[in-house]
N, C-alpha and C positions, 0 to 999 in steps of 0.2 A: 712377622717374627722380631721383635725387640732384640737391639741386641745392647748387654749393657760395657758400659765403659769401666774396666780395673779400676782399682789406685779409687781418685777424687770422687764420693761418691754425689758430690754437689753437683755435678758434672750433668749435663742433659745427654739423655740418654736418645742416641739416634737412630732411627729405622733405615731398613732397605729402602723405601720409599723416597726418604726425606735426601739420601744422600745419592740416591737414582737423579732426581729432582735439581740437587744439588751439580753434579756432575752433568749434569745435560744445560743448565742455567751456565756455568762457565764455561765450557765448551762455546756454546751462542755468545756468551759478550767475549771470548779471544778471538773470534770467527769472524768478527763485526770487523768494518773497516769503516772510522768516525764516527756521523749520526746516522750514515746511511742504512735503510732496513731493506734488508733482501731477503729472497730464498733462495735455499741451497738447493742444488742440483738431486735431490731424494729420488730419484727415477734411475741414478747411477749407482746409487749406493745397495751395497748389498748384506748391512750385518745380522750376526745372528739375533733371533727373538729372546728376548732376559723376561718371557712373563710378562705377567701384569701387576700396575702401578692401582694404588687407591687414587686415583684423578679422576674426575667426573667431572663432565657438562653438562650442565640441566639445559633443556630446552629455552627457557628464559634467558640464556648466555651467561648465567654463574657458572663460575669455575671452581670446584671444591676439591682439598687433598687432604686427606688424613680425617674425614670432619672439618675442615675447616676453610670456610670462604676464602678466596684466594684476593686479595682487594689493592694486592700491586696491581697496575694494570701495565708496566714497562713490562713485569714479569709475564705475566697473559699472554702478550703480542711475542715475547721471544719467544714462548712454547710454542704457539701458533704459527712462527715459520718451520717447524718440524713436524708437523701436523702430517699425517699419511693413511691411506685407508686402503686394507687391501682386504680381499674375500669380505667384505663388508663388517672386517673392523676397523678399528682405530687406534692409530700407533702415534708416541714421538720418535722419531727415527734421529739418529746421526751415523756415522760410518761406523760403529763400532758397537752400535744396540738398536732394538727395537722394540720398545717398549708398550703393552697393551695398557689402553685406558679406555674408558666409558661413556662416551657422546648419546645421551637421549635422545635426540631428533638429527641435528648438525654443529661443529662447533664453531663453526663463523657467521656475523651476522651485522646485515648492512642497514646502517644510522644512518647512510647522508645519499642522494643521489643528486646528478647535474645532467646537462647537456652540454655536450663537448663540440666544435666544430673543427673538424679534419680535412683537409683538402675537399672543403665544401659540402659536405655531408655532414649531417648532424647523427652524433651519436649519444647512448644513455650510456654513464658512468657511474659507478655505484663507488663508496667506500665503505669499509668494515669498520667495525670499532676495533679492530686492529690493524687497520693501518695501510688493508689490501687497496687496491685501486683495481678496479674489473670495470674493461670496454666491455659492452654487451656487443656480442657480435654471433657468427656461427658457433664459435667453439664453448662461447662462454653464454648460453643465451635463458633466457626465466620461462619457468615453468610452475605449473602450481600440481602439486602433493598433500594429499590429507595426511594429516598428524593427529592420530587422539580423534577423530572424527571432526577435525577443525579442517579445511583447504585452505593450505598456506602458501605466498609465493616465494620462490628461490632463485636463485641465478648460479650457474657453476664456476667455480674458480678455478679448483686444479686437482691434479691426483686423483678425480671421483672424488672429491669434497666440493660441496656448495657450501652455499648460505642462504639466511632467512634473512629475506626483506621483512625489516619492522614496520610497526604499524605505522609509522609518523612516513616512513621513507617510502611504502605502499601507496599512501594518499596522494603524495605530491609526485610518485610516477603516474598516479591517474589522471593528474593535471595533467600532465604531459601528451595525454594520450587521449583515444577519442572512446567512449562506453557504446555500445552497439547492442541491440537486440535479435540474436539470432531464430531461426522458422522456429524453435520449443520454445520462445520465449524467454530466453537465459541469457543476463549481461553476459556481454563477450566486449574484453578493454582489449584496442587496439592500438600496439606502438610499432613505432619506424627506428631504428636504431642503425644508420649506416644502411646497408642494402639489404639488413633484417629486416622484412615484413613479421611481426608477432601475436598471437589472436591466442588471448586469455581470459578462460571461463571464472568469472568470480563469484 
């Protein structure tokens, strides 16, 4: 619902979604220390549910608000730090409010894959478009899942939220592993990250 500003008719009409989004953005900016990006302890917050806003993350990685494409990557990076999933629904969550948003598939997207060496062990490391860094282990496994008839690769990130491994990053991942055939003649990608061994049907 639009809220008309009384007085100067040339002032921009600000709707509730815009105000909520601006409040969240301001909260995040105020809470940042320097330029370091950090994930707040969302699991320790228990705010009230404040309905839904017209914010949607498309399956191709685009963020749309009120029918407009969000082009400022810095803003998307900020909002991604307070993504929360509960009962199969996605939210933006702060200590004082939890607002439902729409997500077509998953809200995070891997665009870079590297090999990391720690204590003489090699680990697969992912970086998302929103600057999350994820090391593949038992708590952050890679898995395949179908979306609209297409088998897609994902990695678990946090709070029940996964990241889609984008095509170029997945091709790089294939180069890091070994392609084998199972007894049914299906292609299997074998990957090793630390002590974790993964077999993914491709």
